[in-house]
Wavefront OBJ file of the C-alpha trace (Angstrom):
o trace
v 0.231 0.120 0.243
v 1.445 3.256 -1.389
v 1.934 5.544 1.566
v 0.822 9.145 1.421
v 2.985 12.050 1.332
v 3.141 14.117 4.232
v 2.005 17.681 4.345
v 4.847 20.162 3.502
v 5.106 22.415 7.191
v 6.209 25.853 7.250
v 9.815 26.516 8.414
v 9.904 27.355 12.478
v 11.195 30.297 13.114
v 14.834 29.038 14.394
v 15.207 27.017 11.427
v 14.207 29.552 9.314
v 17.131 31.639 11.027
v 19.337 28.986 10.565
v 18.676 29.075 7.400
v 19.141 32.584 6.651
v 22.426 32.312 8.855
v 23.659 29.478 6.312
v 22.787 31.700 3.182
v 24.813 34.558 4.586
v 27.813 32.192 5.277
v 27.789 30.863 1.580
v 27.820 34.307 0.571
v 30.987 35.603 2.626
v 32.431 32.429 1.683
v 31.856 33.433 -2.184
v 32.887 37.109 -1.085
v 36.248 35.901 0.698
v 37.505 33.583 -2.318
v 36.957 36.293 -4.994
v 38.378 39.035 -2.833
v 41.081 36.509 -1.478
v 41.884 35.925 -5.733
v 41.599 39.717 -6.601
v 43.326 41.246 -3.777
v 46.391 39.437 -5.287
v 46.277 41.178 -8.826
v 46.849 44.807 -10.173
v 43.978 47.178 -10.633
v 42.244 46.727 -14.200
v 40.538 49.157 -16.222
v 36.921 48.739 -17.473
v 34.931 50.979 -19.572
v 34.007 53.537 -16.865
v 37.608 53.675 -15.955
v 39.452 54.543 -19.157
v 41.134 57.569 -19.011
v 39.639 60.872 -20.994
v 38.549 64.065 -21.160
v 36.305 63.413 -18.109
v 37.880 63.300 -14.501
v 38.977 59.889 -13.438
v 40.468 58.346 -10.710
v 43.862 57.146 -12.431
v 44.556 61.240 -13.061
v 46.067 63.420 -10.465
v 44.265 64.964 -7.587
v 42.932 68.443 -8.499
v 40.335 68.627 -5.256
v 41.337 68.260 -1.278
v 37.778 66.325 -0.806
v 35.048 64.161 -2.798
v 32.249 63.599 -1.679
v 30.157 60.495 -3.357
v 26.888 60.105 -2.761
v 24.805 56.599 -3.912
v 21.317 57.558 -4.674
v 18.283 55.711 -5.355
v 14.506 56.750 -5.028
v 15.935 59.562 -2.561
v 14.161 62.633 -4.007
v 12.368 63.398 -0.628
v 15.914 62.669 1.774
v 18.180 63.784 -0.676
v 17.572 67.484 -0.053
v 18.229 67.297 3.731
v 21.326 65.721 3.446
v 22.938 68.063 0.712
v 21.525 71.295 2.476
v 23.484 69.756 5.352
v 26.745 68.815 3.601
v 27.044 71.995 1.384
v 26.628 74.389 4.409
v 29.218 72.713 5.813
v 31.656 72.610 2.875
v 30.952 75.970 2.079
v 31.533 77.559 5.435
v 34.974 75.204 5.623
v 35.838 77.076 2.265
v 35.213 80.346 3.593
v 37.252 79.926 6.683
v 40.267 78.338 4.132
v 40.371 79.087 0.827
v 42.617 76.480 -0.061
v 40.016 73.603 0.587
v 38.356 72.403 -2.404
v 36.166 69.908 -3.019
v 33.563 68.558 -4.991
v 29.995 66.592 -4.506
v 29.459 63.856 -6.473
v 25.723 62.235 -6.764
v 25.305 59.315 -8.340
v 21.887 58.612 -9.712
v 21.289 54.730 -9.473
v 18.591 53.857 -11.758
v 16.027 56.151 -9.936
v 12.220 56.129 -10.827
v 11.466 59.004 -9.255
v 12.647 62.892 -9.388
v 16.309 62.447 -7.790
v 18.121 63.558 -11.047
v 16.178 66.479 -11.157
v 16.188 67.512 -7.285
v 20.530 66.806 -7.491
v 20.209 68.646 -10.330
v 18.987 71.958 -8.984
v 21.955 72.009 -6.728
v 24.437 71.831 -9.627
v 22.529 75.021 -10.919
v 22.935 76.808 -7.251
v 26.636 75.805 -6.414
v 27.763 75.362 -10.019
v 28.671 72.342 -11.771
v 32.288 72.157 -10.644
v 31.264 71.994 -7.249
v 28.273 69.315 -7.677
v 28.190 66.784 -10.134
v 25.370 64.464 -10.904
v 26.096 61.123 -12.922
v 23.145 58.970 -13.670
v 23.059 55.587 -14.284
v 20.400 53.940 -16.846
v 19.919 50.825 -14.736
v 19.981 50.581 -10.867
v 23.090 48.740 -9.903
v 23.082 48.958 -6.529
v 24.591 50.704 -3.712
v 28.350 49.348 -4.631
v 28.043 49.620 -8.023
v 26.570 53.436 -7.527
v 29.488 54.588 -5.216
v 32.011 52.816 -7.298
v 31.004 54.761 -10.392
v 31.111 57.941 -8.337
v 34.418 56.896 -7.070
v 36.181 56.307 -10.090
v 35.113 59.808 -11.079
v 36.482 61.545 -8.278
v 39.035 64.310 -8.347
v 39.975 64.541 -4.595
v 42.768 63.624 -2.668
v 40.536 62.250 -0.288
v 37.122 60.547 -1.017
v 34.144 60.443 1.624
v 31.215 57.724 1.145
v 28.293 59.337 2.114
v 24.678 58.111 2.112
v 21.959 60.076 0.598
v 19.876 59.775 4.006
v 22.034 61.544 5.886
v 22.120 59.416 8.875
v 25.330 60.463 9.619
v 26.216 64.135 10.645
v 28.344 65.643 7.860
v 30.314 67.576 10.665
v 31.690 64.558 11.838
v 33.748 64.191 8.643
v 36.314 66.014 10.950
v 36.460 62.937 12.834
v 37.288 60.341 10.142
v 39.467 62.315 8.910
v 41.256 62.756 12.180
v 41.106 58.984 12.375
v 43.015 59.077 9.029
v 45.618 61.468 10.074
v 46.165 59.130 13.083
v 47.189 56.154 10.501
v 50.056 58.309 9.034
v 52.430 57.260 7.321
v 50.231 55.988 5.097
v 51.887 53.213 3.338
v 52.094 54.016 -0.528
v 49.707 56.542 0.393
v 47.229 53.925 1.241
v 45.036 54.579 4.557
v 40.905 54.195 5.357
v 38.896 55.658 8.198
v 35.587 54.098 8.866
v 32.597 55.693 10.419
v 30.850 53.460 13.054
v 27.752 52.952 15.064
v 28.990 50.234 16.942
v 28.998 52.697 20.129
v 24.946 53.082 19.529
v 24.590 49.081 19.503
v 22.724 48.682 22.826
v 20.285 51.571 22.418
v 19.114 50.327 18.813
v 18.987 46.617 20.370
v 16.300 48.087 22.681
v 14.137 48.925 19.474
v 14.824 45.664 18.140
v 12.947 42.339 17.795
v 14.668 39.208 19.106
v 14.601 37.716 15.507
v 16.232 40.889 14.062
v 18.872 41.008 16.968
v 19.537 37.561 16.305
v 20.380 37.888 12.675
v 22.189 41.003 13.533
v 24.739 38.971 15.889
v 24.987 36.279 13.068
v 26.328 38.536 10.340
v 28.125 40.216 12.973
v 29.988 37.252 13.864
v 30.175 35.558 10.336
v 31.753 38.850 9.222
v 34.072 38.532 11.736
v 35.068 34.758 11.352
v 35.328 34.776 8.093
v 36.441 38.245 6.255
v 36.857 41.431 8.740
v 38.244 40.984 11.855
v 39.402 44.810 13.161
v 36.181 46.938 12.203
v 32.969 46.328 14.294
v 30.696 48.131 12.181
v 31.447 47.206 8.597
v 28.220 48.884 6.914
v 28.101 52.506 7.819
v 28.356 54.329 4.888
v 30.168 57.065 6.172
v 33.741 55.979 4.581
v 37.148 58.028 3.816
v 39.927 56.978 1.801
v 42.777 58.185 0.576
v 43.255 58.677 -3.661
v 45.516 55.621 -3.805
v 43.410 53.346 -1.418
v 40.282 53.912 -3.109
v 42.144 53.375 -6.754
v 43.439 50.027 -5.127
v 40.151 48.792 -3.255
v 37.344 49.747 -5.788
v 39.872 48.449 -8.911
v 39.457 45.179 -7.348
v 36.172 45.303 -5.992
v 33.263 43.001 -7.321
v 29.988 42.987 -5.425
v 27.904 45.926 -6.070
v 24.843 45.425 -3.906
v 24.882 44.185 -0.395
v 27.744 43.083 1.369
v 30.008 45.708 -0.874
v 31.513 46.923 2.362
v 32.622 43.781 3.556
v 34.505 43.132 0.400
v 35.731 46.415 0.116
v 37.783 46.334 3.781
v 38.170 42.687 3.332
v 40.280 43.933 0.177
v 41.957 46.420 1.696
v 42.976 43.948 4.754
v 44.681 41.827 2.070
v 46.492 44.665 0.574
v 47.557 45.889 4.190
v 46.024 49.086 4.087
v 45.698 50.734 7.636
v 41.917 50.864 8.890
v 40.781 53.448 11.450
v 37.232 53.131 13.018
v 35.727 56.375 14.396
v 32.349 56.959 16.252
v 30.019 59.148 14.643
v 27.124 60.140 15.412
v 23.714 58.524 13.721
v 20.236 58.599 13.417
v 17.826 56.251 11.946
v 15.796 57.912 9.168
v 12.626 56.830 8.030
v 11.992 55.233 4.564
l 1 2 3 4 5 6 7 8 9 10 11 12 13 14 15 16 17 18 19 20 21 22 23 24 25 26 27 28 29 30 31 32 33 34 35 36 37 38 39 40 41 42 43 44 45 46 47 48 49 50 51 52 53 54 55 56 57 58 59 60 61 62 63 64 65 66 67 68 69 70 71 72 73 74 75 76 77 78 79 80 81 82 83 84 85 86 87 88 89 90 91 92 93 94 95 96 97 98 99 100 101 102 103 104 105 106 107 108 109 110 111 112 113 114 115 116 117 118 119 120 121 122 123 124 125 126 127 128 129 130 131 132 133 134 135 136 137 138 139 140 141 142 143 144 145 146 147 148 149 150 151 152 153 154 155 156 157 158 159 160 161 162 163 164 165 166 167 168 169 170 171 172 173 174 175 176 177 178 179 180 181 182 183 184 185 186 187 188 189 190 191 192 193 194 195 196 197 198 199 200 201 202 203 204 205 206 207 208 209 210 211 212 213 214 215 216 217 218 219 220 221 222 223 224 225 226 227 228 229 230 231 232 233 234 235 236 237 238 239 240 241 242 243 244 245 246 247 248 249 250 251 252 253 254 255 256 257 258 259 260 261 262 263 264 265 266 267 268 269 270 271 272 273 274 275 276 277 278 279 280 281 282 283 284 285
């Protein structure tokens, strides 16, 4: 007599968490393998890296600072971030005329009016200070940041999120972290903003399941990839020009966890990395 098939049962909560953790482990192992191989190779040029009339990371720096802002459907949140950043940068330039900067907004295939909003700042501050790069298709945050970095003119390059969750004036903290790493080997160093000091407060507002996943992710990142940085995901990172060239030339991940690969590559290349506490507020949206 044939046995009737048992009805499929939904995964229990612990089993679902285990499955997600296993998937995350697989992805991180894959990142390690890719980064381990590519970190030993010389940077390669692709279509977006070729030298030409447009600014290029391979060329000598002509600005003190480049700020790269990856933006996907950020028409509502981008103005707050841009107003705060440009107000700070303009005041700093007035205090020190030798300080030059540029803000590069990378419109990552947005379906809203992100590009239009960003271009208003070009009109207000001039295209020499604010530039907009629009990607026809969404590439993900890592791909957008990489595009902006390779178009940068700054001696140092700052990654900053479009939501303005990190106070822009905290750039002085990550700059100090970068200075404290001197002398930079071959001109390379990275300073990462960190929210690790806020972890206890954030845990109190999260569900048990999200907290479990967070700790699981942190453990896997520490065990498999990056051991010295507690917060790999904060979008406020400052790189020297040479460090940006070496790391982003070898970067493959363009979406989730690109920060992990970036820092893993930096460690493989023995680039010194600082982690600096910054002010951070969760922004709705």
